[in-house]
N, CA, C, O and the ligand as a Tripos MOL2 file, in Angstrom:
@<TRIPOS>MOLECULE
protein
  261   259    66     0     0
PROTEIN
NO_CHARGES

@<TRIPOS>ATOM
      1 N           0.8560   -1.2000    0.0000 N.3       1 MET1
      2 CA          0.0000    0.0000    0.0000 C.3       1 MET1
      3 C           0.8810    1.2350    0.0000 C.2       1 MET1
      4 O           1.7510    1.4200    0.8510 O.2       1 MET1
      5 N           0.6230    2.0530   -0.9710 N.am      2 THR2
      6 CA          1.4350    3.2740   -1.0500 C.3       2 THR2
      7 C           0.5960    4.4740   -0.6560 C.2       2 THR2
      8 O          -0.4540    4.7610   -1.2320 O.2       2 THR2
      9 N           1.0860    5.1280    0.3090 N.am      3 ASN3
     10 CA          0.3870    6.3240    0.7800 C.3       3 ASN3
     11 C           1.2670    7.5390    0.5160 C.2       3 ASN3
     12 O           1.7330    8.2220    1.4280 O.2       3 ASN3
     13 N           1.4650    7.7670   -0.7340 N.am      4 ASN4
     14 CA          2.3540    8.8510   -1.1170 C.3       4 ASN4
     15 C           1.5420   10.0800   -1.5210 C.2       4 ASN4
     16 O           0.8770   10.0980   -2.5570 O.2       4 ASN4
     17 N           1.6140   11.0790   -0.6940 N.am      5 THR5
     18 CA          0.9150   12.3110   -1.0440 C.3       5 THR5
     19 C           1.9360   13.2910   -1.6020 C.2       5 THR5
     20 O           2.6600   13.9660   -0.8700 O.2       5 THR5
     21 N           1.9640   13.3400   -2.8840 N.am      6 THR6
     22 CA          2.9170   14.2460   -3.5140 C.3       6 THR6
     23 C           2.2520   15.5850   -3.7650 C.2       6 THR6
     24 O           1.2450   15.6890   -4.4660 O.2       6 THR6
     25 N           2.8310   16.5760   -3.1850 N.am      7 GLN7
     26 CA          2.2800   17.9130   -3.3790 C.3       7 GLN7
     27 C           3.1630   18.6690   -4.3670 C.2       7 GLN7
     28 O           4.3910   18.6230   -4.2910 O.2       7 GLN7
     29 N           2.5320   19.3440   -5.2650 N.am      8 PRO8
     30 CA          3.3230   20.1090   -6.2370 C.3       8 PRO8
     31 C           4.0750   21.2480   -5.5610 C.2       8 PRO8
     32 O           3.5060   22.0380   -4.8080 O.2       8 PRO8
     33 N           5.3270   21.3050   -5.8440 N.am      9 ARG9
     34 CA          6.1420   22.3800   -5.2590 C.3       9 ARG9
     35 C           6.2850   23.4810   -6.2900 C.2       9 ARG9
     36 O           6.9140   23.3240   -7.3370 O.2       9 ARG9
     37 N           5.6900   24.5700   -5.9550 N.am     10 ILE10
     38 CA          5.7090   25.6760   -6.9080 C.3      10 ILE10
     39 C           6.9480   26.5380   -6.6750 C.2      10 ILE10
     40 O           7.6670   26.9020   -7.6050 O.2      10 ILE10
     41 N           7.1630   26.8440   -5.4250 N.am     11 TRP11
     42 CA          8.3260   27.6670   -5.1150 C.3      11 TRP11
     43 C           9.3550   26.8040   -4.3990 C.2      11 TRP11
     44 O           9.0250   26.0540   -3.4800 O.2      11 TRP11
     45 N          10.5760   26.9190   -4.8220 N.am     12 PRO12
     46 CA         11.6280   26.1890   -4.1140 C.3      12 PRO12
     47 C          11.7680   26.7050   -2.6870 C.2      12 PRO12
     48 O          11.9190   27.9020   -2.4390 O.2      12 PRO12
     49 N          11.7140   25.7920   -1.8000 N.am     13 ASN13
     50 CA         11.7270   26.1710   -0.3860 C.3      13 ASN13
     51 C          12.9120   25.5320    0.3170 C.2      13 ASN13
     52 O          13.1020   24.3160    0.2810 O.2      13 ASN13
     53 N          13.6790   26.3550    0.9370 N.am     14 ARG14
     54 CA         14.7780   25.8070    1.7240 C.3      14 ARG14
     55 C          14.3180   25.5920    3.1600 C.2      14 ARG14
     56 O          14.6050   24.5650    3.7760 O.2      14 ARG14
     57 N          13.6180   26.5550    3.6640 N.am     15 SER15
     58 CA         13.1600   26.4320    5.0350 C.3      15 SER15
     59 C          11.8040   25.7350    5.0760 C.2      15 SER15
     60 O          11.1610   25.5190    4.0480 O.2      15 SER15
     61 N          11.4010   25.3990    6.2610 N.am     16 SER16
     62 CA         10.1370   24.6860    6.3980 C.3      16 SER16
     63 C           8.9540   25.6310    6.3040 C.2      16 SER16
     64 O           7.8380   25.2230    5.9850 O.2      16 SER16
     65 N           9.2140   26.8950    6.5850 N.am     17 THR17
     66 CA          8.1230   27.8530    6.5160 C.3      17 THR17
     67 C           7.8760   28.2510    5.0720 C.2      17 THR17
     68 O           8.8040   28.5110    4.3060 O.2      17 THR17
     69 N           6.6550   28.2880    4.7400 N.am     18 PHE18
     70 CA          6.2720   28.6450    3.3740 C.3      18 PHE18
     71 C           6.1570   30.1640    3.2610 C.2      18 PHE18
     72 O           5.3450   30.8060    3.9270 O.2      18 PHE18
     73 N           6.9860   30.6920    2.4090 N.am     19 GLU19
     74 CA          6.9560   32.1450    2.2560 C.3      19 GLU19
     75 C           6.7710   32.5050    0.7980 C.2      19 GLU19
     76 O           7.3650   31.9050   -0.0980 O.2      19 GLU19
     77 N           5.9450   33.4860    0.5930 N.am     20 LEU20
     78 CA          5.7530   33.9730   -0.7590 C.3      20 LEU20
     79 C           6.8400   34.9840   -1.0740 C.2      20 LEU20
     80 O           7.2770   35.7420   -0.2080 O.2      20 LEU20
     81 N           7.2640   34.9820   -2.3110 N.am     21 PRO21
     82 CA          8.3050   35.9390   -2.6740 C.3      21 PRO21
     83 C           7.7780   37.3610   -2.6170 C.2      21 PRO21
     84 O           6.6150   37.6300   -2.9150 O.2      21 PRO21
     85 N           8.6440   38.2390   -2.2360 N.am     22 ARG22
     86 CA          8.2380   39.6300   -2.1560 C.3      22 ARG22
     87 C           8.2640   40.2360   -3.5560 C.2      22 ARG22
     88 O           9.2200   40.0650   -4.3120 O.2      22 ARG22
     89 N           7.2120   40.9320   -3.8690 N.am     23 LEU23
     90 CA          7.1280   41.5640   -5.1720 C.3      23 LEU23
     91 C           7.5750   43.0100   -5.0700 C.2      23 LEU23
     92 O           7.4850   43.6560   -4.0260 O.2      23 LEU23
     93 N           8.0540   43.4770   -6.1950 N.am     24 HIS24
     94 CA          8.6040   44.8330   -6.2020 C.3      24 HIS24
     95 C           8.1410   45.5520   -7.4520 C.2      24 HIS24
     96 O           8.2360   45.0230   -8.5590 O.2      24 HIS24
     97 N           7.6500   46.7380   -7.2690 N.am     25 CYS25
     98 CA          7.1850   47.5360   -8.3930 C.3      25 CYS25
     99 C           8.3310   48.4070   -8.8890 C.2      25 CYS25
    100 O           8.9560   49.1450   -8.1270 O.2      25 CYS25
    101 N           8.5840   48.3000  -10.1720 N.am     26 TYR26
    102 CA          9.6710   49.0870  -10.7520 C.3      26 TYR26
    103 C           9.2610   50.5390  -10.9690 C.2      26 TYR26
    104 O          10.1030   51.4080  -11.1970 O.2      26 TYR26
    105 N           7.9880   50.7830  -10.8960 N.am     27 ARG27
    106 CA          7.5090   52.1420  -11.1940 C.3      27 ARG27
    107 C           7.5760   53.0380   -9.9600 C.2      27 ARG27
    108 O           8.1110   54.1460  -10.0020 O.2      27 ARG27
    109 N           7.0250   52.5370   -8.8760 N.am     28 CYS28
    110 CA          6.9560   53.3860   -7.6850 C.3      28 CYS28
    111 C           7.7980   52.8240   -6.5450 C.2      28 CYS28
    112 O           7.7840   53.3500   -5.4320 O.2      28 CYS28
    113 N           8.5370   51.7420   -6.8330 N.am     29 ALA29
    114 CA          9.4360   51.1470   -5.8410 C.3      29 ALA29
    115 C           8.6770   50.5980   -4.6420 C.2      29 ALA29
    116 O           9.2330   50.4520   -3.5540 O.2      29 ALA29
    117 N           7.4320   50.3050   -4.8480 N.am     30 TYR30
    118 CA          6.6230   49.7430   -3.7740 C.3      30 TYR30
    119 C           6.8910   48.2470   -3.6590 C.2      30 TYR30
    120 O           7.0230   47.5540   -4.6670 O.2      30 TYR30
    121 N           6.9680   47.7600   -2.4450 N.am     31 GLU31
    122 CA          7.2000   46.3370   -2.2290 C.3      31 GLU31
    123 C           6.0810   45.7740   -1.3810 C.2      31 GLU31
    124 O           5.6140   46.3970   -0.4280 O.2      31 GLU31
    125 N           5.6610   44.5700   -1.7580 N.am     32 TRP32
    126 CA          4.5710   43.9650   -1.0100 C.3      32 TRP32
    127 C           4.6560   42.4520   -1.1190 C.2      32 TRP32
    128 O           5.3180   41.8980   -1.9960 O.2      32 TRP32
    129 N           3.9690   41.8200   -0.2080 N.am     33 PHE33
    130 CA          3.8920   40.3670   -0.2130 C.3      33 PHE33
    131 C           2.5320   39.9560   -0.7520 C.2      33 PHE33
    132 O           1.4990   40.3150   -0.1850 O.2      33 PHE33
    133 N           2.5300   39.2180   -1.8260 N.am     34 PRO34
    134 CA          1.2420   38.8110   -2.4000 C.3      34 PRO34
    135 C           0.5650   37.7800   -1.5160 C.2      34 PRO34
    136 O           1.2150   37.0020   -0.8160 O.2      34 PRO34
    137 N          -0.7370   37.7970   -1.5670 N.am     35 LYS35
    138 CA         -1.5020   36.8440   -0.7630 C.3      35 LYS35
    139 C          -1.7290   35.5520   -1.5190 C.2      35 LYS35
    140 O          -2.0400   34.5190   -0.9260 O.2      35 LYS35
    141 N          -1.5740   35.6150   -2.8170 N.am     36 THR36
    142 CA         -1.7350   34.4130   -3.6310 C.3      36 THR36
    143 C          -0.4760   34.1920   -4.4500 C.2      36 THR36
    144 O           0.3840   35.0670   -4.5480 O.2      36 THR36
    145 N          -0.3870   33.0160   -5.0300 N.am     37 LEU37
    146 CA          0.7890   32.7160   -5.8370 C.3      37 LEU37
    147 C           0.7760   33.4660   -7.1510 C.2      37 LEU37
    148 O           1.8050   33.6390   -7.8040 O.2      37 LEU37
    149 N          -0.4000   33.9030   -7.5160 N.am     38 LYS38
    150 CA         -0.4940   34.6360   -8.7750 C.3      38 LYS38
    151 C          -0.0550   36.0790   -8.5870 C.2      38 LYS38
    152 O          -0.4820   36.7700   -7.6620 O.2      38 LYS38
    153 N           0.7930   36.5000   -9.4770 N.am     39 ALA39
    154 CA          1.2240   37.8870   -9.4090 C.3      39 ALA39
    155 C           0.0900   38.7910   -9.8780 C.2      39 ALA39
    156 O          -0.6010   38.4760  -10.8470 O.2      39 ALA39
    157 N          -0.0950   39.8850   -9.2080 N.am     40 PRO40
    158 CA         -1.1820   40.7890   -9.6100 C.3      40 PRO40
    159 C          -0.8910   41.4290  -10.9540 C.2      40 PRO40
    160 O           0.2610   41.5410  -11.3740 O.2      40 PRO40
    161 N          -1.9390   41.8400  -11.6080 N.am     41 LYS41
    162 CA         -1.7620   42.4590  -12.9200 C.3      41 LYS41
    163 C          -1.3260   43.9080  -12.8050 C.2      41 LYS41
    164 O          -0.6760   44.4580  -13.6950 O.2      41 LYS41
    165 N          -1.6950   44.5020  -11.7020 N.am     42 VAL42
    166 CA         -1.3160   45.8900  -11.5100 C.3      42 VAL42
    167 C          -0.6680   46.0380  -10.1500 C.2      42 VAL42
    168 O          -0.8940   45.2370   -9.2430 O.2      42 VAL42
    169 N           0.1310   47.0630  -10.0270 N.am     43 CYS43
    170 CA          0.7350   47.3590   -8.7410 C.3      43 CYS43
    171 C          -0.3560   47.8540   -7.7990 C.2      43 CYS43
    172 O          -1.1390   48.7250   -8.1760 O.2      43 CYS43
    173 N          -0.4240   47.3220   -6.5910 N.am     44 PRO44
    174 CA         -1.4830   47.7360   -5.6740 C.3      44 PRO44
    175 C          -1.3790   49.1890   -5.2500 C.2      44 PRO44
    176 O          -2.3240   49.7460   -4.6910 O.2      44 PRO44
    177 N          -0.2630   49.7900   -5.5060 N.am     45 LYS45
    178 CA         -0.1040   51.1810   -5.0750 C.3      45 LYS45
    179 C          -0.3150   52.1680   -6.2240 C.2      45 LYS45
    180 O          -1.1460   53.0720   -6.1460 O.2      45 LYS45
    181 N           0.4670   51.9650   -7.3000 N.am     46 CYS46
    182 CA          0.3850   52.9380   -8.3880 C.3      46 CYS46
    183 C          -0.4850   52.4420   -9.5380 C.2      46 CYS46
    184 O          -0.7070   53.1620  -10.5120 O.2      46 CYS46
    185 N          -0.9840   51.1880   -9.4200 N.am     47 LYS47
    186 CA         -1.9040   50.6220  -10.4090 C.3      47 LYS47
    187 C          -1.2820   50.5360  -11.7850 C.2      47 LYS47
    188 O          -1.9950   50.5460  -12.7890 O.2      47 LYS47
    189 N           0.0110   50.4540  -11.8450 N.am     48 ASP48
    190 CA          0.6700   50.3410  -13.1340 C.3      48 ASP48
    191 C           0.6960   48.8790  -13.5480 C.2      48 ASP48
    192 O           1.0260   47.9970  -12.7560 O.2      48 ASP48
    193 N           0.3410   48.6400  -14.8050 N.am     49 THR49
    194 CA          0.2820   47.2590  -15.2760 C.3      49 THR49
    195 C           1.6720   46.7140  -15.5900 C.2      49 THR49
    196 O           1.8630   45.5050  -15.7180 O.2      49 THR49
    197 N           2.6150   47.6010  -15.7080 N.am     50 ARG50
    198 CA          3.9700   47.1440  -16.0410 C.3      50 ARG50
    199 C           4.8850   47.2980  -14.8430 C.2      50 ARG50
    200 O           6.0420   47.7010  -14.9590 O.2      50 ARG50
    201 N           4.3310   46.9660  -13.6930 N.am     51 TRP51
    202 CA          5.0970   47.1390  -12.4560 C.3      51 TRP51
    203 C           6.2840   46.1940  -12.3920 C.2      51 TRP51
    204 O           7.2690   46.4560  -11.7020 O.2      51 TRP51
    205 N           6.1720   45.0670  -13.1380 N.am     52 ASP52
    206 CA          7.2510   44.0830  -13.0660 C.3      52 ASP52
    207 C           8.2470   44.2320  -14.2010 C.2      52 ASP52
    208 O           9.1640   43.4230  -14.3450 O.2      52 ASP52
    209 N           8.0680   45.2570  -14.9950 N.am     53 VAL53
    210 CA          8.9770   45.4850  -16.1110 C.3      53 VAL53
    211 C           9.9590   46.5750  -15.7120 C.2      53 VAL53
    212 O           9.5650   47.6930  -15.3810 O.2      53 VAL53
    213 N          11.2250   46.2400  -15.7470 N.am     54 PRO54
    214 CA         12.2060   47.2620  -15.3940 C.3      54 PRO54
    215 C          12.1790   48.4190  -16.3710 C.2      54 PRO54
    216 O          11.9130   48.2560  -17.5620 O.2      54 PRO54
    217 N          12.4560   49.5620  -15.8450 N.am     55 ARG55
    218 CA         12.4990   50.7340  -16.7170 C.3      55 ARG55
    219 C          13.6830   50.6220  -17.6740 C.2      55 ARG55
    220 O          14.7590   50.1620  -17.2910 O.2      55 ARG55
    221 N          13.4820   51.0370  -18.8950 N.am     56 PRO56
    222 CA         14.6220   51.0490  -19.8210 C.3      56 PRO56
    223 C          15.6740   52.0350  -19.3480 C.2      56 PRO56
    224 O          15.3900   53.0360  -18.6900 O.2      56 PRO56
    225 N          16.8740   51.7090  -19.7080 N.am     57 LEU57
    226 CA         17.9610   52.5850  -19.2740 C.3      57 LEU57
    227 C          17.7530   53.9830  -19.8500 C.2      57 LEU57
    228 O          17.4210   54.1310  -21.0260 O.2      57 LEU57
    229 N          17.9420   54.9720  -19.0480 N.am     58 PRO58
    230 CA         17.7560   56.3440  -19.5450 C.3      58 PRO58
    231 C          18.8150   56.6880  -20.5840 C.2      58 PRO58
    232 O          19.9660   56.2570  -20.5080 O.2      58 PRO58
    233 N          18.3900   57.4590  -21.5300 N.am     59 LYS59
    234 CA         19.3280   57.8450  -22.5940 C.3      59 LYS59
    235 C          20.4300   58.7250  -22.0290 C.2      59 LYS59
    236 O          20.2180   59.5740  -21.1620 O.2      59 LYS59
    237 N          21.5810   58.4850  -22.5500 N.am     60 LEU60
    238 CA         22.7020   59.2850  -22.0820 C.3      60 LEU60
    239 C          22.5420   60.7240  -22.5870 C.2      60 LEU60
    240 O          22.3970   60.9910  -23.7800 O.2      60 LEU60
    241 N          22.5770   61.6000  -21.6400 N.am     61 VAL61
    242 CA         22.4260   63.0010  -21.9910 C.3      61 VAL61
    243 C          23.7760   63.6870  -21.8350 C.2      61 VAL61
    244 O          24.4270   63.6190  -20.7930 O.2      61 VAL61
    245 N          24.1550   64.3310  -22.8910 N.am     62 ALA62
    246 CA         25.4290   65.0390  -22.8370 C.3      62 ALA62
    247 C          25.3370   66.1840  -21.8440 C.2      62 ALA62
    248 O          24.4430   67.0280  -21.9090 O.2      62 ALA62
    249 N          26.2640   66.1840  -20.9510 N.am     63 VAL63
    250 CA         26.2620   67.2380  -19.9370 C.3      63 VAL63
    251 C          26.9660   68.4850  -20.4970 C.2      63 VAL63
    252 O          28.1190   68.4630  -20.9290 O.2      63 VAL63
    253 N          26.2090   69.5340  -20.4580 N.am     64 LYS64
    254 CA         26.7880   70.7640  -20.9800 C.3      64 LYS64
    255 C          27.6680   71.4110  -19.9240 C.2      64 LYS64
    256 O          27.3780   71.3700  -18.7290 O.2      64 LYS64
    257 N          28.6910   71.9770  -20.3770 N.am     65 GLY65
    258 CA         29.5570   72.6780  -19.4370 C.3      65 GLY65
    259 C          30.9690   72.2600  -19.7270 C.2      65 GLY65
    260 O          31.8980   72.7180  -19.0610 O.2      65 GLY65
    261 ZN          3.8160   50.7000   -8.2090 Zn       66 ZN66
@<TRIPOS>BOND
     1     1     2 1
     2     2     3 1
     3     3     4 2
     4     3     5 am
     5     5     6 1
     6     6     7 1
     7     7     8 2
     8     7     9 am
     9     9    10 1
    10    10    11 1
    11    11    12 2
    12    11    13 am
    13    13    14 1
    14    14    15 1
    15    15    16 2
    16    15    17 am
    17    17    18 1
    18    18    19 1
    19    19    20 2
    20    19    21 am
    21    21    22 1
    22    22    23 1
    23    23    24 2
    24    23    25 am
    25    25    26 1
    26    26    27 1
    27    27    28 2
    28    27    29 am
    29    29    30 1
    30    30    31 1
    31    31    32 2
    32    31    33 am
    33    33    34 1
    34    34    35 1
    35    35    36 2
    36    35    37 am
    37    37    38 1
    38    38    39 1
    39    39    40 2
    40    39    41 am
    41    41    42 1
    42    42    43 1
    43    43    44 2
    44    43    45 am
    45    45    46 1
    46    46    47 1
    47    47    48 2
    48    47    49 am
    49    49    50 1
    50    50    51 1
    51    51    52 2
    52    51    53 am
    53    53    54 1
    54    54    55 1
    55    55    56 2
    56    55    57 am
    57    57    58 1
    58    58    59 1
    59    59    60 2
    60    59    61 am
    61    61    62 1
    62    62    63 1
    63    63    64 2
    64    63    65 am
    65    65    66 1
    66    66    67 1
    67    67    68 2
    68    67    69 am
    69    69    70 1
    70    70    71 1
    71    71    72 2
    72    71    73 am
    73    73    74 1
    74    74    75 1
    75    75    76 2
    76    75    77 am
    77    77    78 1
    78    78    79 1
    79    79    80 2
    80    79    81 am
    81    81    82 1
    82    82    83 1
    83    83    84 2
    84    83    85 am
    85    85    86 1
    86    86    87 1
    87    87    88 2
    88    87    89 am
    89    89    90 1
    90    90    91 1
    91    91    92 2
    92    91    93 am
    93    93    94 1
    94    94    95 1
    95    95    96 2
    96    95    97 am
    97    97    98 1
    98    98    99 1
    99    99   100 2
   100    99   101 am
   101   101   102 1
   102   102   103 1
   103   103   104 2
   104   103   105 am
   105   105   106 1
   106   106   107 1
   107   107   108 2
   108   107   109 am
   109   109   110 1
   110   110   111 1
   111   111   112 2
   112   111   113 am
   113   113   114 1
   114   114   115 1
   115   115   116 2
   116   115   117 am
   117   117   118 1
   118   118   119 1
   119   119   120 2
   120   119   121 am
   121   121   122 1
   122   122   123 1
   123   123   124 2
   124   123   125 am
   125   125   126 1
   126   126   127 1
   127   127   128 2
   128   127   129 am
   129   129   130 1
   130   130   131 1
   131   131   132 2
   132   131   133 am
   133   133   134 1
   134   134   135 1
   135   135   136 2
   136   135   137 am
   137   137   138 1
   138   138   139 1
   139   139   140 2
   140   139   141 am
   141   141   142 1
   142   142   143 1
   143   143   144 2
   144   143   145 am
   145   145   146 1
   146   146   147 1
   147   147   148 2
   148   147   149 am
   149   149   150 1
   150   150   151 1
   151   151   152 2
   152   151   153 am
   153   153   154 1
   154   154   155 1
   155   155   156 2
   156   155   157 am
   157   157   158 1
   158   158   159 1
   159   159   160 2
   160   159   161 am
   161   161   162 1
   162   162   163 1
   163   163   164 2
   164   163   165 am
   165   165   166 1
   166   166   167 1
   167   167   168 2
   168   167   169 am
   169   169   170 1
   170   170   171 1
   171   171   172 2
   172   171   173 am
   173   173   174 1
   174   174   175 1
   175   175   176 2
   176   175   177 am
   177   177   178 1
   178   178   179 1
   179   179   180 2
   180   179   181 am
   181   181   182 1
   182   182   183 1
   183   183   184 2
   184   183   185 am
   185   185   186 1
   186   186   187 1
   187   187   188 2
   188   187   189 am
   189   189   190 1
   190   190   191 1
   191   191   192 2
   192   191   193 am
   193   193   194 1
   194   194   195 1
   195   195   196 2
   196   195   197 am
   197   197   198 1
   198   198   199 1
   199   199   200 2
   200   199   201 am
   201   201   202 1
   202   202   203 1
   203   203   204 2
   204   203   205 am
   205   205   206 1
   206   206   207 1
   207   207   208 2
   208   207   209 am
   209   209   210 1
   210   210   211 1
   211   211   212 2
   212   211   213 am
   213   213   214 1
   214   214   215 1
   215   215   216 2
   216   215   217 am
   217   217   218 1
   218   218   219 1
   219   219   220 2
   220   219   221 am
   221   221   222 1
   222   222   223 1
   223   223   224 2
   224   223   225 am
   225   225   226 1
   226   226   227 1
   227   227   228 2
   228   227   229 am
   229   229   230 1
   230   230   231 1
   231   231   232 2
   232   231   233 am
   233   233   234 1
   234   234   235 1
   235   235   236 2
   236   235   237 am
   237   237   238 1
   238   238   239 1
   239   239   240 2
   240   239   241 am
   241   241   242 1
   242   242   243 1
   243   243   244 2
   244   243   245 am
   245   245   246 1
   246   246   247 1
   247   247   248 2
   248   247   249 am
   249   249   250 1
   250   250   251 1
   251   251   252 2
   252   251   253 am
   253   253   254 1
   254   254   255 1
   255   255   256 2
   256   255   257 am
   257   257   258 1
   258   258   259 1
   259   259   260 2
@<TRIPOS>SUBSTRUCTURE
     1 MET1         2 RESIDUE 1 A MET
     2 THR2         6 RESIDUE 1 A THR
     3 ASN3        10 RESIDUE 1 A ASN
     4 ASN4        14 RESIDUE 1 A ASN
     5 THR5        18 RESIDUE 1 A THR
     6 THR6        22 RESIDUE 1 A THR
     7 GLN7        26 RESIDUE 1 A GLN
     8 PRO8        30 RESIDUE 1 A PRO
     9 ARG9        34 RESIDUE 1 A ARG
    10 ILE10       38 RESIDUE 1 A ILE
    11 TRP11       42 RESIDUE 1 A TRP
    12 PRO12       46 RESIDUE 1 A PRO
    13 ASN13       50 RESIDUE 1 A ASN
    14 ARG14       54 RESIDUE 1 A ARG
    15 SER15       58 RESIDUE 1 A SER
    16 SER16       62 RESIDUE 1 A SER
    17 THR17       66 RESIDUE 1 A THR
    18 PHE18       70 RESIDUE 1 A PHE
    19 GLU19       74 RESIDUE 1 A GLU
    20 LEU20       78 RESIDUE 1 A LEU
    21 PRO21       82 RESIDUE 1 A PRO
    22 ARG22       86 RESIDUE 1 A ARG
    23 LEU23       90 RESIDUE 1 A LEU
    24 HIS24       94 RESIDUE 1 A HIS
    25 CYS25       98 RESIDUE 1 A CYS
    26 TYR26      102 RESIDUE 1 A TYR
    27 ARG27      106 RESIDUE 1 A ARG
    28 CYS28      110 RESIDUE 1 A CYS
    29 ALA29      114 RESIDUE 1 A ALA
    30 TYR30      118 RESIDUE 1 A TYR
    31 GLU31      122 RESIDUE 1 A GLU
    32 TRP32      126 RESIDUE 1 A TRP
    33 PHE33      130 RESIDUE 1 A PHE
    34 PRO34      134 RESIDUE 1 A PRO
    35 LYS35      138 RESIDUE 1 A LYS
    36 THR36      142 RESIDUE 1 A THR
    37 LEU37      146 RESIDUE 1 A LEU
    38 LYS38      150 RESIDUE 1 A LYS
    39 ALA39      154 RESIDUE 1 A ALA
    40 PRO40      158 RESIDUE 1 A PRO
    41 LYS41      162 RESIDUE 1 A LYS
    42 VAL42      166 RESIDUE 1 A VAL
    43 CYS43      170 RESIDUE 1 A CYS
    44 PRO44      174 RESIDUE 1 A PRO
    45 LYS45      178 RESIDUE 1 A LYS
    46 CYS46      182 RESIDUE 1 A CYS
    47 LYS47      186 RESIDUE 1 A LYS
    48 ASP48      190 RESIDUE 1 A ASP
    49 THR49      194 RESIDUE 1 A THR
    50 ARG50      198 RESIDUE 1 A ARG
    51 TRP51      202 RESIDUE 1 A TRP
    52 ASP52      206 RESIDUE 1 A ASP
    53 VAL53      210 RESIDUE 1 A VAL
    54 PRO54      214 RESIDUE 1 A PRO
    55 ARG55      218 RESIDUE 1 A ARG
    56 PRO56      222 RESIDUE 1 A PRO
    57 LEU57      226 RESIDUE 1 A LEU
    58 PRO58      230 RESIDUE 1 A PRO
    59 LYS59      234 RESIDUE 1 A LYS
    60 LEU60      238 RESIDUE 1 A LEU
    61 VAL61      242 RESIDUE 1 A VAL
    62 ALA62      246 RESIDUE 1 A ALA
    63 VAL63      250 RESIDUE 1 A VAL
    64 LYS64      254 RESIDUE 1 A LYS
    65 GLY65      258 RESIDUE 1 A GLY
    66 ZN66       261 GROUP 0 **** ****
């Protein structure tokens, strides 16, 4: 008799405590812990849909002087 309860491991866990990864908004630098495994579509603070997309590098501006 095999009583193997295999649970799907979504996040690699080193410790025994289950912790959700902290999310970070690239737009407003807001950080939060999601309540579900699904990442939200918008940042809970600035409501930006591209909160997980890093900002493109700013163009180099020639410094006058
Ligand atoms: Zn944000």
